[in-house]
VEXSEVEX-464567 format. One record per residue: x, z, y of N, C-alpha, C in turn; chain; residue number from 0. Coordinates in steps of 0.1 Angstrom, whole numbers. Atoms other than C-alpha are relative to their C-alpha. Layout:
N
nc1; nc3; nc2; cac1; cac3; cac2; cc1; cc3; cc2; unit; pos
X; Z; Y; X; Z; Y; X; Z; Y; A; NUM .
...
// end
This chain:
310
nc1; nc3; nc2; cac1; cac3; cac2; cc1; cc3; cc2; unit; pos
-12; 1; 7; 8; -1024; 1110; 10; -9; 8; A; 0 .
-10; 8; -7; 40; -1037; 1127; 7; -9; -11; A; 1 .
-6; 9; 8; 56; -1068; 1112; 13; -5; 6; A; 2 .
-13; 4; -5; 92; -1080; 1115; 6; -11; -9; A; 3 .
-6; 11; 7; 111; -1111; 1106; 12; 4; -9; A; 4 .
-11; -3; 9; 134; -1110; 1076; 11; -11; 1; A; 5 .
-10; 10; -2; 165; -1128; 1088; -5; -14; 4; A; 6 .
4; 14; -3; 161; -1166; 1088; -10; -5; -11; A; 7 .
9; 4; 11; 136; -1166; 1058; -13; -5; 5; A; 8 .
13; 4; -5; 106; -1171; 1080; -11; 10; -4; A; 9 .
9; -10; 4; 89; -1142; 1063; -1; 12; 10; A; 10 .
2; -11; -8; 74; -1115; 1085; -6; 11; -9; A; 11 .
4; -11; 10; 72; -1082; 1065; -5; 12; 8; A; 12 .
4; -13; -6; 54; -1050; 1072; 11; 9; 1; A; 13 .
-11; -9; -2; 76; -1023; 1086; 3; 10; -11; A; 14 .
-2; -8; 13; 70; -1002; 1055; -6; -9; -11; A; 15 .
5; 9; 11; 65; -1018; 1021; 1; 8; -13; A; 16 .
2; -7; 13; 58; -1009; 985; 10; -4; -10; A; 17 .
-8; 1; 11; 84; -1004; 959; -7; 3; -13; A; 18 .
8; -2; 11; 69; -1007; 925; 7; 7; -12; A; 19 .
-7; -7; 11; 95; -987; 905; -9; 11; -6; A; 20 .
9; -10; 6; 69; -959; 901; -10; -5; -10; A; 21 .
9; 5; 10; 47; -982; 882; 6; -1; -14; A; 22 .
-7; 0; 13; 73; -981; 854; 2; 14; -5; A; 23 .
-2; -14; 4; 71; -943; 852; 14; 5; 2; A; 24 .
-14; -4; -3; 105; -940; 867; 2; 14; 4; A; 25 .
-1; -13; -5; 99; -908; 885; -9; 11; -7; A; 26 .
9; -9; 8; 70; -892; 865; -10; -9; -7; A; 27 .
11; 7; 7; 43; -903; 840; -11; -4; 10; A; 28 .
12; 4; -9; 13; -921; 855; -11; -6; -9; A; 29 .
11; 7; 6; -21; -934; 846; 0; -14; 7; A; 30 .
-1; 13; -5; -20; -972; 850; -11; -3; 11; A; 31 .
10; 3; -9; -53; -973; 868; 3; 6; 14; A; 32 .
-4; -6; -13; -38; -950; 895; 10; -10; 7; A; 33 .
-10; 9; -5; -9; -974; 899; -7; -13; 6; A; 34 .
7; 12; -4; -33; -1004; 902; -7; 3; 13; A; 35 .
7; -4; -12; -54; -986; 928; 10; 2; 12; A; 36 .
-10; -2; -11; -22; -978; 948; 4; -13; 5; A; 37 .
-3; 14; -4; -12; -1015; 949; -11; -5; 9; A; 38 .
11; 6; -7; -46; -1025; 961; -2; 7; 14; A; 39 .
1; -7; -13; -47; -997; 988; 11; -5; 9; A; 40 .
-11; 5; -9; -13; -1009; 1001; -3; -13; 6; A; 41 .
3; 13; -5; -23; -1045; 1004; -12; 0; 10; A; 42 .
12; -1; -9; -57; -1037; 1019; 2; 6; 13; A; 43 .
-3; -7; -13; -41; -1016; 1046; 12; -6; 7; A; 44 .
-9; 7; -8; -16; -1042; 1058; 14; -1; -6; A; 45 .
-14; 1; 6; 15; -1037; 1035; 0; -14; -7; A; 46 .
0; 14; 6; 25; -1073; 1026; 13; -3; -7; A; 47 .
-12; 3; 8; 58; -1069; 1007; 0; 10; -11; A; 48 .
-1; -8; 12; 61; -1056; 972; 12; -4; -8; A; 49 .
-13; 2; 6; 94; -1052; 954; -1; 7; -14; A; 50 .
0; -5; 14; 99; -1047; 916; 12; -5; -7; A; 51 .
-11; 4; 8; 124; -1053; 889; -3; 1; -15; A; 52 .
2; -3; 14; 125; -1058; 851; 6; 13; -5; A; 53 .
-7; -12; 4; 147; -1028; 850; -9; 12; 1; A; 54 .
9; -12; -2; 120; -1004; 863; -9; 2; -12; A; 55 .
8; -3; 12; 105; -987; 833; 3; -10; -11; A; 56 .
-3; 10; 10; 122; -1014; 812; -11; -9; -3; A; 57 .
11; 10; 0; 96; -1041; 819; -14; 6; 3; A; 58 .
13; -6; -2; 67; -1016; 823; -5; -3; 15; A; 59 .
5; 1; -14; 66; -1019; 862; -4; -14; 2; A; 60 .
4; 14; -2; 65; -1057; 862; -14; -3; -7; A; 61 .
13; 2; 7; 37; -1057; 836; -11; 6; 7; A; 62 .
11; -7; -7; 17; -1031; 855; -3; -7; 13; A; 63 .
2; 6; -13; 22; -1048; 888; -7; -14; -2; A; 64 .
7; 12; 3; 11; -1081; 873; -14; 2; -2; A; 65 .
14; -3; 2; -21; -1066; 862; -7; 4; 14; A; 66 .
6; -5; -12; -26; -1049; 896; -2; -12; 10; A; 67 .
1; 11; -10; -21; -1082; 915; -11; -10; -3; A; 68 .
11; 9; 4; -49; -1100; 896; -12; 3; 10; A; 69 .
11; -2; -9; -77; -1105; 920; 4; 2; 15; A; 70 .
-4; -1; -14; -56; -1101; 952; 5; -14; 4; A; 71 .
-4; 14; -5; -52; -1133; 972; 15; 0; 2; A; 72 .
-15; 2; -1; -16; -1145; 968; 5; -1; 14; A; 73 .
-5; 1; -14; -14; -1152; 1005; 1; 13; 7; A; 74 .
0; -13; -7; -18; -1115; 1013; 13; 8; -2; A; 75 .
-12; -8; 2; 16; -1104; 1000; 12; -9; -4; A; 76 .
-13; 6; 4; 53; -1114; 995; 4; 8; -12; A; 77 .
-4; -7; 12; 67; -1106; 961; 15; -2; -3; A; 78 .
-15; 0; 2; 103; -1097; 953; 2; 6; -14; A; 79 .
-5; -6; 12; 119; -1091; 919; 15; -3; -1; A; 80 .
-14; -1; 1; 154; -1090; 905; 5; -5; -13; A; 81 .
-7; 4; 12; 179; -1102; 879; 13; 8; -1; A; 82 .
-13; -5; 2; 210; -1087; 864; 0; 14; -7; A; 83 .
0; -14; 5; 200; -1051; 855; -13; 1; -9; A; 84 .
11; 0; 9; 177; -1045; 825; 0; 13; -8; A; 85 .
0; -11; 9; 168; -1020; 798; -8; -4; -13; A; 86 .
6; 3; 13; 158; -1021; 762; 0; 13; -9; A; 87 .
1; -11; 9; 146; -993; 739; 6; 12; 6; A; 88 .
-5; -12; -7; 155; -967; 765; 14; -1; 4; A; 89 .
-14; 1; -3; 190; -980; 769; 2; -10; 12; A; 90 .
-3; 9; -11; 202; -996; 802; 10; -11; -4; A; 91 .
-10; 10; 3; 220; -1029; 800; 1; -10; 12; A; 92 .
-3; 8; -11; 234; -1055; 824; 4; -14; -5; A; 93 .
-4; 14; 4; 238; -1093; 822; -2; -8; 13; A; 94 .
0; 8; -12; 248; -1113; 853; 3; -15; -2; A; 95 .
-3; 14; 3; 253; -1146; 836; -11; -9; 6; A; 96 .
9; 9; -6; 237; -1177; 850; -12; -3; -10; A; 97 .
10; 2; 10; 218; -1183; 818; -11; 11; 0; A; 98 .
9; -11; 1; 203; -1149; 817; -8; 1; 13; A; 99 .
7; -1; -13; 195; -1149; 855; -11; -10; 0; A; 100 .
10; 11; -1; 176; -1182; 852; -12; 4; -10; A; 101 .
10; -4; 9; 157; -1170; 821; -8; 12; 5; A; 102 .
7; -12; -5; 149; -1137; 837; -10; -3; 10; A; 103 .
9; 3; -10; 132; -1152; 866; -13; -5; -6; A; 104 .
13; 5; 7; 107; -1171; 844; -7; 11; -8; A; 105 .
6; -11; 8; 102; -1141; 822; -7; 10; 10; A; 106 .
7; -8; -10; 94; -1120; 853; -13; -6; 5; A; 107 .
12; 6; -5; 70; -1145; 866; -12; 1; -10; A; 108 .
10; -1; 11; 52; -1144; 832; -6; 14; 0; A; 109 .
5; -14; 0; 49; -1106; 833; -8; 2; 13; A; 110 .
7; -2; -13; 38; -1107; 870; -12; -9; 2; A; 111 .
12; 9; 0; 13; -1135; 863; 0; -8; 13; A; 112 .
-1; 9; -12; 26; -1157; 892; 8; -12; -4; A; 113 .
-8; 12; 3; 42; -1191; 894; 10; -2; 12; A; 114 .
-10; 1; -11; 64; -1184; 925; 3; 14; 4; A; 115 .
-6; -13; -5; 86; -1155; 936; 5; -2; 14; A; 116 .
-4; 3; -13; 91; -1152; 973; 15; 4; 3; A; 117 .
-14; -4; -1; 125; -1133; 970; 5; 4; -13; A; 118 .
-7; -4; 13; 148; -1130; 940; 13; 6; 4; A; 119 .
-12; -8; -3; 176; -1105; 941; 9; 1; -12; A; 120 .
-9; -4; 10; 207; -1099; 922; 1; 16; 1; A; 121 .
3; -15; 0; 201; -1062; 912; 13; 8; -2; A; 122 .
-11; -10; 1; 227; -1035; 919; 13; -6; -4; A; 123 .
-13; 7; 3; 258; -1056; 922; 12; 9; -1; A; 124 .
-12; -10; 3; 280; -1024; 921; 3; 1; -14; A; 125 .
-2; 0; 15; 276; -1027; 883; 6; -13; -5; A; 126 .
-4; 13; 5; 287; -1063; 882; 14; -4; 3; A; 127 .
-13; 7; -5; 319; -1084; 883; -4; -8; 12; A; 128 .
4; 7; -13; 316; -1095; 919; 3; -15; 0; A; 129 .
-4; 14; 1; 334; -1127; 911; -11; -8; -8; A; 130 .
11; 6; 7; 307; -1135; 885; -13; -2; 8; A; 131 .
11; 1; -9; 280; -1127; 910; 1; -12; 10; A; 132 .
-3; 11; -10; 296; -1152; 935; 0; -14; -7; A; 133 .
-2; 13; 6; 304; -1180; 910; -11; -4; -10; A; 134 .
9; 3; 11; 276; -1177; 885; -15; 4; 3; A; 135 .
14; -5; -2; 246; -1155; 893; -7; -6; 12; A; 136 .
6; 5; -12; 240; -1165; 928; -2; -16; 0; A; 137 .
3; 15; 1; 244; -1203; 922; -12; -3; -9; A; 138 .
12; 2; 9; 218; -1200; 894; -12; 2; 8; A; 139 .
12; -3; -8; 194; -1185; 918; -2; -10; 11; A; 140 .
1; 11; -10; 201; -1210; 945; -6; -13; -6; A; 141 .
6; 11; 7; 193; -1237; 920; -15; 1; -1; A; 142 .
15; -3; 1; 159; -1221; 915; -6; -1; 13; A; 143 .
5; 1; -13; 155; -1219; 952; -2; -15; 4; A; 144 .
1; 14; -3; 162; -1256; 956; -11; -7; -8; A; 145 .
10; 5; 9; 138; -1263; 927; -14; 4; 5; A; 146 .
13; -5; -5; 110; -1244; 945; -6; 11; -8; A; 147 .
6; -11; 9; 106; -1217; 918; 0; 13; 8; A; 148 .
-1; -12; -8; 117; -1190; 942; 2; -4; 15; A; 149 .
-1; 3; -14; 116; -1189; 980; 13; 3; 6; A; 150 .
-12; -5; -7; 147; -1169; 990; 8; 8; -10; A; 151 .
-9; -7; 9; 177; -1152; 975; 7; 11; 7; A; 152 .
-6; -11; -5; 191; -1118; 981; 9; 8; -10; A; 153 .
-7; -9; 9; 213; -1090; 967; -3; 14; 3; A; 154 .
2; -14; -2; 208; -1053; 962; 12; 8; -4; A; 155 .
-13; -6; 2; 235; -1027; 961; 0; 14; 6; A; 156 .
-2; -13; -6; 244; -990; 967; 13; 1; 8; A; 157 .
-14; -1; -6; 281; -995; 976; 0; -11; 11; A; 158 .
2; 9; -11; 278; -1011; 1010; 11; -10; 2; A; 159 .
-11; 10; -3; 312; -1028; 1012; -1; -12; -9; A; 160 .
2; 12; 9; 302; -1050; 982; -9; -11; 6; A; 161 .
8; 10; -7; 276; -1067; 1004; 9; -10; 7; A; 162 .
-9; 8; -8; 303; -1080; 1027; 9; -9; -9; A; 163 .
-9; 8; 9; 326; -1091; 999; -8; -12; -6; A; 164 .
8; 11; 6; 299; -1112; 982; -4; -10; 10; A; 165 .
4; 9; -10; 286; -1127; 1014; 11; -9; 5; A; 166 .
-12; 7; -5; 321; -1137; 1025; 6; -9; -10; A; 167 .
-6; 9; 11; 328; -1154; 991; -10; -10; -5; A; 168 .
9; 10; 5; 298; -1176; 988; -3; -9; 13; A; 169 .
4; 9; -11; 286; -1206; 1010; -10; 7; 9; A; 170 .
10; -5; -10; 267; -1197; 1042; -14; -4; -4; A; 171 .
14; 2; 4; 230; -1194; 1035; -3; 3; -14; A; 172 .
3; -4; 14; 234; -1184; 999; -8; 13; 0; A; 173 .
6; -13; -1; 225; -1148; 1006; -9; 1; 12; A; 174 .
9; 0; -12; 194; -1146; 1029; -4; 15; 3; A; 175 .
4; -14; -3; 187; -1108; 1026; 8; 9; -8; A; 176 .
-6; -10; 7; 202; -1076; 1015; -10; 12; -1; A; 177 .
8; -12; 2; 185; -1045; 1000; 9; 11; -3; A; 178 .
-9; -12; 2; 203; -1012; 1005; -9; 12; -1; A; 179 .
8; -12; 1; 190; -979; 994; 8; 13; 2; A; 180 .
-5; -13; -3; 197; -943; 1004; 11; 0; 11; A; 181 .
-10; 0; -11; 219; -954; 1033; -6; -2; 14; A; 182 .
6; -2; -13; 194; -953; 1061; -12; 9; -1; A; 183 .
10; -11; 1; 176; -920; 1059; 6; 12; 8; A; 184 .
-4; -11; -9; 179; -886; 1076; 14; 5; -3; A; 185 .
-13; -6; 4; 210; -876; 1056; 12; -10; -1; A; 186 .
-10; 10; 2; 229; -909; 1056; -4; -13; 7; A; 187 .
3; 12; -7; 229; -938; 1081; 11; -10; 0; A; 188 .
-12; 9; 2; 259; -957; 1068; -3; -14; 1; A; 189 .
4; 14; -1; 239; -989; 1067; 2; -5; 15; A; 190 .
-1; 4; -13; 241; -990; 1105; 14; -6; 3; A; 191 .
-14; 5; -2; 279; -998; 1102; 0; -15; -3; A; 192 .
0; 14; 4; 269; -1032; 1088; -10; -9; 7; A; 193 .
11; 8; -6; 240; -1043; 1109; 5; -11; 9; A; 194 .
-6; 11; -8; 261; -1063; 1134; 4; -12; -9; A; 195 .
-5; 11; 9; 277; -1082; 1105; -12; -8; -6; A; 196 .
12; 7; 5; 243; -1090; 1089; -7; -9; 10; A; 197 .
6; 8; -11; 229; -1101; 1122; 8; -13; 3; A; 198 .
-8; 11; -2; 258; -1124; 1128; -1; -11; -10; A; 199 .
2; 9; 11; 252; -1140; 1094; -14; -5; -1; A; 200 .
14; 4; 1; 215; -1143; 1100; -7; 6; -13; A; 201 .
5; -5; 12; 208; -1121; 1070; -10; 12; 3; A; 202 .
10; -10; -2; 177; -1099; 1068; 3; 13; -8; A; 203 .
-3; -13; 6; 179; -1062; 1060; -12; 7; -5; A; 204 .
11; -8; 6; 156; -1043; 1036; 6; 14; -3; A; 205 .
-4; -14; 2; 160; -1005; 1035; -9; 6; -11; A; 206 .
8; -6; 11; 149; -986; 1004; 2; 15; -1; A; 207 .
-1; -14; 3; 143; -949; 996; 1; 8; 12; A; 208 .
-1; -9; -12; 135; -932; 1029; 1; 15; -3; A; 209 .
0; -14; 4; 132; -899; 1010; 13; 2; -9; A; 210 .
-13; -1; 7; 167; -905; 994; -3; 5; -15; A; 211 .
3; -2; 14; 152; -905; 959; -4; 14; -3; A; 212 .
6; -14; 2; 135; -871; 964; 8; 11; 7; A; 213 .
-7; -10; -7; 162; -853; 984; -8; 5; 12; A; 214 .
7; -3; -12; 140; -854; 1015; -15; 2; -2; A; 215 .
14; -4; 3; 108; -840; 1000; -1; 15; -3; A; 216 .
3; -15; 3; 92; -806; 996; 1; 2; -15; A; 217 .
-1; -2; 14; 91; -811; 959; 14; 0; -5; A; 218 .
-14; -1; 4; 128; -817; 957; 4; -11; -10; A; 219 .
-5; 11; 8; 149; -839; 934; -3; 2; -15; A; 220 .
1; -1; 14; 144; -847; 898; 13; 4; -6; A; 221 .
-12; -5; 6; 169; -834; 873; 11; -10; -1; A; 222 .
-11; 10; 2; 187; -867; 870; 6; -5; 13; A; 223 .
-5; 5; -13; 194; -871; 907; 15; 2; 1; A; 224 .
-15; 0; 0; 231; -880; 912; 6; 7; 12; A; 225 .
-6; -6; -12; 236; -863; 946; 7; 13; -3; A; 226 .
-8; -13; 3; 263; -836; 947; -8; 12; 4; A; 227 .
8; -13; -2; 250; -800; 947; 0; 4; 15; A; 228 .
0; -4; -14; 261; -793; 983; -10; -8; 9; A; 229 .
10; 8; -7; 240; -822; 996; -14; 4; -4; A; 230 .
14; -5; 4; 210; -811; 976; -3; 13; 7; A; 231 .
2; -13; -6; 214; -776; 990; -5; -2; 15; A; 232 .
4; 1; -14; 213; -787; 1027; -13; -8; 2; A; 233 .
13; 7; 0; 184; -811; 1020; -12; 10; -3; A; 234 .
10; -10; 3; 164; -782; 1005; -2; 9; 13; A; 235 .
0; -8; -12; 173; -762; 1036; -8; -7; 11; A; 236 .
7; 8; -10; 160; -790; 1059; -15; -1; -3; A; 237 .
14; 1; 4; 128; -793; 1039; -7; 14; 3; A; 238 .
6; -13; -3; 122; -755; 1042; -1; 2; 14; A; 239 .
1; -2; -15; 129; -756; 1079; -12; -7; 5; A; 240 .
12; 7; -4; 103; -783; 1084; -13; 7; -3; A; 241 .
12; -7; 4; 78; -763; 1064; -2; 12; 9; A; 242 .
1; -12; -8; 85; -732; 1085; -6; -4; 14; A; 243 .
5; 5; -13; 76; -753; 1116; -14; -6; -2; A; 244 .
13; 6; 2; 43; -764; 1100; 1; -16; -1; A; 245 .
-2; 14; 0; 58; -799; 1096; 4; -5; -14; A; 246 .
-3; 6; 13; 65; -823; 1067; 13; -7; 1; A; 247 .
-12; 8; 0; 100; -835; 1060; -2; -14; -4; A; 248 .
3; 14; 4; 85; -865; 1043; -5; -8; 12; A; 249 .
5; 8; -12; 67; -875; 1075; 12; -3; 9; A; 250 .
-11; 2; -8; 99; -871; 1095; 9; -11; -6; A; 251 .
-9; 9; 6; 120; -890; 1070; -6; -15; 0; A; 252 .
6; 13; 0; 95; -919; 1067; 0; -6; 14; A; 253 .
1; 5; -14; 91; -923; 1105; 14; -4; 4; A; 254 .
-14; 3; -4; 129; -921; 1110; 5; -13; -6; A; 255 .
-5; 12; 7; 136; -948; 1084; -7; -13; 5; A; 256 .
8; 11; -4; 109; -971; 1097; 2; -4; 15; A; 257 .
0; 2; -15; 118; -968; 1134; 11; -9; 5; A; 258 .
-11; 9; -4; 149; -990; 1135; -4; -14; 0; A; 259 .
5; 13; 0; 138; -1024; 1147; 10; -11; -6; A; 260 .
-10; 9; 6; 170; -1040; 1133; -1; -1; -15; A; 261 .
2; -1; 14; 159; -1031; 1098; -15; -6; -2; A; 262 .
13; 7; 1; 130; -1054; 1087; -11; 9; -6; A; 263 .
10; -8; 7; 112; -1031; 1063; 7; 11; -8; A; 264 .
-4; -11; 8; 116; -998; 1045; -9; 2; -12; A; 265 .
7; -1; 12; 105; -996; 1009; -2; 15; -4; A; 266 .
3; -13; 6; 88; -965; 995; -7; -2; -13; A; 267 .
7; 2; 12; 75; -960; 960; -9; 12; -4; A; 268 .
9; -11; 4; 45; -940; 948; -11; -6; -9; A; 269 .
11; 4; 8; 16; -942; 924; -13; 7; 5; A; 270 .
12; -7; -6; -8; -923; 947; -5; -7; 12; A; 271 .
6; 7; -11; -31; -941; 970; 0; 8; 13; A; 272 .
-1; -8; -12; -32; -911; 993; 14; 0; 7; A; 273 .
-14; 0; -6; 6; -912; 997; 2; -13; 8; A; 274 .
-1; 13; -7; 3; -949; 1007; -6; 2; 14; A; 275 .
7; -2; -13; -22; -940; 1034; 7; 10; 9; A; 276 .
-8; -10; -8; -1; -910; 1046; 12; -7; 6; A; 277 .
-12; 7; -5; 30; -932; 1049; -4; -10; 11; A; 278 .
4; 9; -11; 11; -958; 1069; -3; 7; 13; A; 279 .
4; -9; -12; -3; -931; 1092; 13; 5; 7; A; 280 .
-13; -6; -5; 32; -915; 1096; 8; -11; 7; A; 281 .
-8; 11; -6; 48; -949; 1104; -6; -3; 14; A; 282 .
6; 3; -13; 23; -953; 1133; 2; 11; 10; A; 283 .
-1; -11; -9; 28; -919; 1148; 13; 1; 7; A; 284 .
-13; -1; -7; 55; -911; 1174; 10; 9; -8; A; 285 .
-10; -7; 6; 88; -898; 1161; 2; 14; 8; A; 286 .
-2; -14; -6; 92; -860; 1167; 15; 2; 3; A; 287 .
-14; 1; -4; 125; -862; 1186; 7; 14; -1; A; 288 .
-6; -13; 0; 130; -824; 1188; 2; 4; -15; A; 289 .
-2; -3; 14; 124; -819; 1151; 11; -8; -7; A; 290 .
-11; 9; 5; 147; -848; 1143; 14; 6; 3; A; 291 .
-13; -6; -3; 176; -832; 1162; 3; 13; -8; A; 292 .
-2; -13; 8; 170; -798; 1145; 3; -3; -14; A; 293 .
-2; 3; 14; 169; -813; 1110; 14; -7; -1; A; 294 .
-13; 6; 1; 200; -835; 1117; 11; 10; 1; A; 295 .
-10; -10; -2; 219; -804; 1128; 1; 8; -14; A; 296 .
-1; -6; 13; 210; -788; 1094; 8; -9; -10; A; 297 .
-6; 9; 10; 221; -819; 1075; 14; -4; 3; A; 298 .
-12; 5; -5; 252; -825; 1096; 12; 3; -9; A; 299 .
-12; -3; 8; 277; -807; 1073; 2; -9; -12; A; 300 .
-1; 9; 12; 269; -831; 1044; -4; -14; 4; A; 301 .
5; 13; -4; 260; -861; 1065; 8; -11; -5; A; 302 .
-6; 11; 7; 268; -894; 1048; 7; 3; -13; A; 303 .
-4; -2; 14; 276; -877; 1015; -7; -10; -8; A; 304 .
7; 10; 9; 269; -903; 988; 5; 3; -14; A; 305 .
-3; -2; 14; 274; -907; 951; 1; -14; -6; A; 306 .
-1; 12; 8; 282; -933; 925; -14; -2; -7; A; 307 .
12; 3; 7; 252; -951; 910; 1; 4; -14; A; 308 .
0; -4; 14; 241; -943; 875; -9; -9; -8; A; 309 .
// end
C-alpha cells in the first residue's frame, strides 16, 4: 500500500481509504456483520484511514463503525468524522452552531467508542452560512483541537469555490484538510483547478467517490442520484464500452482517482470485503492508458457536468 502525507498534519494516509457511509445503509440494506467484516478486511490489508459522519444513516454508520473498531488496535487507523449535517426520523437537518458542533464531537466519540478523533470536518459547507462556518463552527473545532480532543480540522464540500472562500476568511492553519467528492473522477477533474492553491496553503486533499456515487459502475446509479440525465447516459455508454473490451469501468475509475500523487487519499465506500480487496488490487495495478483515453473520449461531451447537492 502506498502512503501519502496529508498536508502539514503529519498523518500519512493510505492512497485509498474507507468511507463508512455504506455502514449506514445509505446505498442499499446491509447485514451488520458484513459491514464489520469489511472494516476489518480494510485495516488488515493496509488501509489506515476511515471516514464517517453522524449524517450517514442518521447515526447508524457511526454506531456500526464503533462496533467494528472494537478489537482493532487504535494505532492501526486514523479516524475522521464530521459536524454540521445530521438526520432524525428520516429527515435531514443541519446545525452549524458552535454549541452543536462541540456537542456533536463528543456524541460521535461515544458512538464510535473512542476518546480521540484524528480529523474532524465541517460537513457539506455548501448547505451552511459560510460566515457562520468561519466565525462559529471552525473556531469551536479549533478549540477542541487545542484541548486535544481532536487532532486536526477540515472541511468537506461539493461546491469547490466554497473551499477557497472559507480558507481565505479564517486564520492560517485553521483548516488543515479539505474533502471533495465527485470532482476527481473519470467524468470530472475540476478539483485539479484548486490543487496549487491548497498546496500553497499547506492544506491536505482528500478525494471521495471515485465511482461518482455510482455513475462509473456497471450497476449504474441509484434512483436518487442527482446527476443530469445526459451525464448519466454517457456514463452508461462508458461502462458498456469497458465491458465490451472485457474490462471493468470500476477498475479504471478507481485507479485513475488514486493515481494523482497530489491527492493524499481517495475514499471509497462498500460493505463487501471482496470489493475492498478488489480496490486494493486495482490501486496497485498499472493504469490502462489506452482504455483511459477511449473512455475519456466517450465522456468528453459531458465532462465536468455537475449538480447541486441534495
